[in-house]
C-alpha positions as semicolon CSV with decimal commas, in nm:
position;residue;x (nm);y (nm);z (nm)
1;M;8,155;9,241;34,712
2;H;7,879;9,474;34,592
3;L;7,747;9,759;34,290
4;G;8,054;9,947;34,354
5;E;8,250;9,897;34,631
6;S;8,623;9,963;34,669
7;K;8,807;9,639;34,801
8;T;9,164;9,454;34,701
9;V;9,158;9,096;34,622
10;F;9,489;8,911;34,716
11;I;9,598;8,617;34,523
12;S;9,853;8,445;34,606
13;L;10,178;8,276;34,297
14;L;10,354;8,036;34,403
15;N;10,460;7,756;34,191
16;E;10,389;7,366;34,189
17;D;10,591;7,291;34,488
18;G;10,461;7,584;34,654
19;T;10,817;7,859;34,659
20;P;10,735;8,195;34,547
21;F;10,712;8,263;34,232
22;D;10,958;8,473;34,035
23;S;10,795;8,722;33,893
24;A;11,138;8,899;33,725
25;G;11,019;8,949;33,313
26;S;10,675;8,867;33,361
27;T;10,352;9,076;33,257
28;F;10,015;9,018;33,388
29;E;9,637;9,146;33,325
30;W;9,330;9,057;33,552
31;W;8,985;9,087;33,401
32;L;8,644;9,095;33,412
33;A;8,389;8,979;33,156
34;K;8,012;8,808;33,168
35;T;8,209;8,468;33,063
36;S;8,558;8,323;32,951
37;H;8,438;8,384;32,602
38;S;8,272;8,682;32,639
39;D;8,393;9,119;32,584
40;K;8,555;9,177;32,914
41;L;8,459;9,456;33,108
42;L;8,704;9,600;33,343
43;Q;9,049;9,435;33,312
44;K;9,297;9,524;33,543
45;K;9,730;9,567;33,464
46;L;10,099;9,688;33,618
47;G;10,059;9,990;33,717
48;A;9,747;10,036;33,650
49;G;9,536;9,819;33,935
50;L;9,861;9,526;33,981
51;V;10,072;9,572;34,257
52;L;10,341;9,305;34,273
53;D;10,371;9,189;34,726
54;T;10,573;9,058;34,867
55;G;10,386;8,631;34,763
56;G;10,139;8,731;34,559
57;I;10,051;9,023;34,383
58;N;9,685;9,285;34,510
59;V;9,403;9,349;34,249
60;I;9,263;9,712;34,377
61;L;8,916;9,759;34,259
62;N;8,774;10,054;34,285
63;S;8,386;10,191;34,333
64;A;8,327;10,338;34,047
65;D;8,483;9,959;33,862
66;T;8,154;9,799;33,917
67;Y;7,938;10,098;33,959
68;D;7,772;10,010;33,626
69;L;7,724;9,701;33,623
70;I;7,425;9,472;33,633
71;P;7,424;9,194;33,994
72;E;7,504;8,890;33,947
73;L;7,764;8,587;33,870
74;Y;8,090;8,686;33,681
75;Y;8,401;8,488;33,553
76;H;8,724;8,662;33,583
77;E;9,075;8,580;33,522
78;L;9,444;8,700;33,655
79;K;9,701;8,523;33,325
80;I;10,018;8,574;33,347
81;Y;10,282;8,618;33,041
82;L;10,598;8,435;33,046
83;G;10,835;8,693;32,873
84;S;10,938;8,412;32,588
85;T;10,849;8,136;32,744
86;G;10,479;8,123;32,728
87;L;10,143;8,242;32,908
88;S;9,961;8,081;33,190
89;V;9,631;8,106;33,362
90;S;9,741;8,125;33,751
91;T;9,334;8,200;33,879
92;V;8,953;8,159;33,752
93;G;8,704;8,196;33,926
94;T;8,361;8,357;33,983
95;V;8,268;8,700;34,115
96;H;7,932;8,733;34,232
97;L;7,831;9,138;34,198
98;R;7,525;9,260;34,476
99;P;7,310;9,468;34,417
100;A;7,380;9,807;34,734
101;L;7,261;10,140;34,766
102;D;7,382;10,433;34,476
103;M;7,594;10,541;34,727
104;R;7,799;10,793;34,536
105;V;7,924;11,212;34,667
106;V;7,697;11,426;34,487
107;V;7,837;11,778;34,436
108;N;7,520;12,025;34,359
109;P;7,678;12,302;34,220
């Protein structure tokens, strides 16, 4: 992924036996940080950058989400809060944020 790039990332949500995950009663949180133990730099929740889709969830990244980050490797994680039954970490991994030219639109006064 490049700095300032708009991107939709699909994360498949399946049970261990391969059947579709039933998301009823669950809430979701996706975040990006330098490491798994550092402060969150970017966070998405349902209705605010996370969208449930058939068989999974979409993480919607807008260009402004990454413009001010430093190009390097970042940790990301999707957590599913299963109501009263607990917590599941669905996905963890590394995002390689690559440099790019600043292509923000500048409006002259």
